[in-house]
NUGULO-934806 format. One record per residue (C-alpha): residue number from 1; residue in three letters; x, y, z. Coordinates in Angstrom, 3 decimals, padded with zeros to 6 digits. Last residue first. Layout:
num;residuo;x;y;z
NUM;ALA;X;Y;Z
...
This chain:
num;residuo;x;y;z
191;UNK;-015.484;112.964;-035.901
190;UNK;-013.649;112.288;-032.638
189;UNK;-014.719;108.623;-032.793
188;UNK;-013.388;108.388;-036.342
187;UNK;-010.095;109.944;-035.253
186;UNK;-009.627;107.135;-032.731
185;UNK;-010.692;104.480;-035.238
184;UNK;-008.111;105.365;-037.873
183;UNK;-008.287;102.068;-039.778
182;UNK;-009.278;103.379;-043.214
181;UNK;-012.834;102.162;-042.682
180;UNK;-013.096;104.028;-039.372
179;UNK;-011.763;107.253;-040.882
178;UNK;-014.072;106.987;-043.881
177;UNK;-017.091;106.272;-041.707
176;UNK;-016.266;109.253;-039.505
175;UNK;-015.892;111.535;-042.535
174;UNK;-019.185;110.287;-043.929
173;UNK;-020.939;110.931;-040.601
172;UNK;-019.394;114.381;-040.239
171;UNK;-020.404;115.335;-043.788
170;UNK;-023.960;114.064;-043.318
169;UNK;-024.247;115.877;-039.965
168;UNK;-023.144;119.271;-041.277
167;UNK;-021.465;121.066;-038.351
166;UNK;-018.803;122.672;-040.497
165;UNK;-019.585;122.548;-044.229
164;UNK;-016.547;123.967;-046.038
163;UNK;-013.984;122.837;-043.441
162;UNK;-015.489;119.369;-042.996
161;UNK;-015.827;119.007;-046.766
160;UNK;-012.143;119.836;-047.301
159;UNK;-011.049;117.380;-044.626
158;UNK;-013.236;114.637;-046.067
157;UNK;-011.876;115.366;-049.549
156;UNK;-008.246;115.060;-048.461
155;UNK;-008.925;111.936;-046.422
154;UNK;-010.849;110.261;-049.257
153;UNK;-008.221;111.162;-051.841
152;UNK;-005.451;109.541;-049.815
151;UNK;-007.700;106.702;-048.601
150;UNK;-008.572;105.397;-052.043
149;UNK;-010.379;102.377;-050.643
148;UNK;-012.448;102.213;-053.835
147;UNK;-015.666;102.205;-051.822
146;UNK;-014.256;104.982;-049.621
145;UNK;-013.403;107.082;-052.686
144;UNK;-016.956;106.531;-053.940
143;UNK;-018.379;107.538;-050.555
142;UNK;-016.329;110.740;-050.669
141;UNK;-017.817;111.571;-054.064
140;UNK;-021.335;111.089;-052.664
139;UNK;-020.443;113.304;-049.690
138;UNK;-019.125;115.952;-052.071
137;UNK;-022.291;115.778;-054.173
136;UNK;-024.434;116.096;-051.008
135;UNK;-022.587;119.099;-049.486
134;UNK;-024.603;121.662;-051.473
133;UNK;-023.023;125.121;-051.829
132;UNK;-020.934;124.165;-054.852
131;UNK;-023.893;122.796;-056.830
130;UNK;-022.800;122.459;-060.473
129;UNK;-019.141;121.852;-059.548
128;UNK;-020.184;119.110;-057.115
127;UNK;-022.473;117.588;-059.707
126;UNK;-019.584;117.522;-062.197
125;UNK;-017.362;115.867;-059.561
124;UNK;-020.063;113.288;-058.860
123;UNK;-020.376;112.517;-062.577
122;UNK;-016.628;112.041;-062.927
121;UNK;-016.448;109.913;-059.782
120;UNK;-019.109;107.571;-061.133
119;UNK;-017.320;107.327;-064.492
118;UNK;-014.001;106.554;-062.806
117;UNK;-015.717;104.043;-060.517
116;UNK;-017.468;101.935;-063.123
115;UNK;-018.458;099.360;-060.493
114;UNK;-021.819;098.789;-062.257
113;UNK;-023.729;100.057;-059.256
112;UNK;-021.216;102.937;-059.167
111;UNK;-022.109;103.916;-062.747
110;UNK;-025.810;103.974;-061.853
109;UNK;-025.099;106.012;-058.731
108;UNK;-023.042;108.541;-060.708
107;UNK;-025.868;108.782;-063.240
106;UNK;-028.205;109.629;-060.364
105;UNK;-025.705;112.175;-059.059
104;UNK;-025.583;113.911;-062.450
103;UNK;-029.382;113.873;-062.719
102;UNK;-029.737;115.412;-059.245
101;UNK;-027.002;117.985;-059.903
100;UNK;-028.653;119.401;-063.043
99;UNK;-025.804;121.161;-064.840
98;UNK;-026.515;120.057;-068.404
97;UNK;-030.260;120.875;-068.344
96;UNK;-031.623;119.894;-071.758
95;UNK;-028.931;117.366;-072.711
94;UNK;-028.857;116.490;-069.010
93;UNK;-032.494;115.378;-069.219
92;UNK;-031.669;113.087;-072.117
91;UNK;-028.763;111.666;-070.123
90;UNK;-031.044;111.006;-067.149
89;UNK;-033.615;109.198;-069.302
88;UNK;-030.877;107.331;-071.178
87;UNK;-029.410;106.010;-067.900
86;UNK;-032.848;104.883;-066.734
85;UNK;-033.513;103.125;-070.042
84;UNK;-030.111;101.437;-069.824
83;UNK;-030.801;100.287;-066.249
82;UNK;-034.093;098.573;-067.015
81;UNK;-034.328;096.396;-063.910
80;UNK;-037.952;097.332;-063.162
79;UNK;-036.866;099.343;-060.136
78;UNK;-034.274;101.100;-062.295
77;UNK;-036.871;101.955;-064.947
76;UNK;-039.216;103.257;-062.261
75;UNK;-036.376;105.400;-060.894
74;UNK;-035.778;106.824;-064.378
73;UNK;-039.452;107.752;-064.689
72;UNK;-039.357;109.305;-061.214
71;UNK;-036.414;111.484;-062.152
70;UNK;-037.956;112.480;-065.464
69;UNK;-041.317;113.333;-063.909
68;UNK;-039.808;115.269;-061.002
67;UNK;-037.368;117.149;-063.282
66;UNK;-040.079;118.325;-065.663
65;UNK;-038.114;119.947;-068.504
64;UNK;-039.648;117.722;-071.205
63;UNK;-043.146;118.955;-070.298
62;UNK;-045.921;117.306;-072.320
61;UNK;-043.811;114.316;-073.356
60;UNK;-042.286;114.139;-069.859
59;UNK;-045.773;114.060;-068.309
58;UNK;-046.799;111.226;-070.639
57;UNK;-043.668;109.262;-069.757
56;UNK;-044.337;109.728;-066.031
55;UNK;-047.853;108.326;-066.326
54;UNK;-046.915;105.580;-068.777
53;UNK;-043.926;104.455;-066.694
52;UNK;-046.038;104.404;-063.529
51;UNK;-048.693;102.290;-065.259
50;UNK;-046.096;099.859;-066.662
49;UNK;-044.293;099.724;-063.297
48;UNK;-047.306;098.659;-061.251
47;UNK;-044.978;097.652;-058.435
46;UNK;-047.387;099.186;-055.888
45;UNK;-044.356;101.194;-054.833
44;UNK;-044.242;102.635;-058.389
43;UNK;-047.999;103.210;-058.802
42;UNK;-048.168;105.740;-055.965
41;UNK;-045.375;107.895;-057.367
40;UNK;-047.138;107.776;-060.721
39;UNK;-050.270;109.152;-059.072
38;UNK;-048.212;111.879;-057.429
37;UNK;-046.634;112.800;-060.770
36;UNK;-050.065;113.073;-062.374
35;UNK;-051.292;115.258;-059.527
34;UNK;-048.276;117.536;-059.842
33;UNK;-048.774;117.857;-063.599
32;UNK;-052.308;119.236;-063.267
31;UNK;-054.109;118.355;-066.498
30;UNK;-056.405;115.679;-065.059
29;UNK;-057.957;117.979;-062.433
28;UNK;-060.881;116.274;-060.647
27;UNK;-060.029;112.748;-061.825
26;UNK;-056.327;113.341;-061.143
25;UNK;-057.013;114.448;-057.565
24;UNK;-059.368;111.509;-056.975
23;UNK;-056.792;109.047;-058.301
22;UNK;-054.154;110.569;-056.010
21;UNK;-056.414;110.286;-052.936
20;UNK;-057.416;106.690;-053.602
19;UNK;-053.845;105.688;-054.470
18;UNK;-052.462;107.159;-051.268
17;UNK;-055.070;105.169;-049.322
16;UNK;-054.041;101.951;-051.041
15;UNK;-050.326;102.781;-050.884
14;UNK;-050.384;103.039;-047.097
13;UNK;-046.645;102.651;-046.497
12;UNK;-046.521;105.498;-043.966
11;UNK;-044.314;107.529;-046.311
10;UNK;-046.832;106.901;-049.103
9;UNK;-049.705;108.015;-046.863
8;UNK;-047.786;111.184;-045.982
7;UNK;-047.101;111.917;-049.645
6;UNK;-050.714;111.411;-050.731
5;UNK;-051.941;113.539;-047.817
4;UNK;-049.485;116.313;-048.663
3;UNK;-050.793;116.304;-052.258
2;UNK;-054.499;116.354;-051.299
1;UNK;-054.633;119.023;-048.575
């Protein structure tokens, strides 16, 4: 019951209780990667970035293919304002797992934060190719077209996503937002 309890306490914002449970799990089984990752996940919202970085960094050293540790390490870097370290962490992971959609989308987000739209779009397109049955990369790409106000590409992509993923709430919401932002309020309401 330990890991679900840590996660539920984190979701509830009870970092103190989550910390107690995670510390106990690590003390009982210090070599279990999941417990280490959970403890790092507790340290991040406590803004103890050095501790979180050490925990996730140690897990990555032991298991370079650990997506949860690498992702969380990069998120700690971003929270601490260390964008280049986050970017390098994701790029290093992609050198090992070149088609990892989560790392590609994270790099797309970093590029978008910096308003490097072509780079962001490129990463989102790679993620979309790597995960063709997942609508999330397409929605991310659509959001980039919306941010750039590239209504021609946004409309085409929104239509394609709606056909490929009928009834998907995230797709419908993004399509509606795009239509409203482009000035087609009536179609946005229909969406």
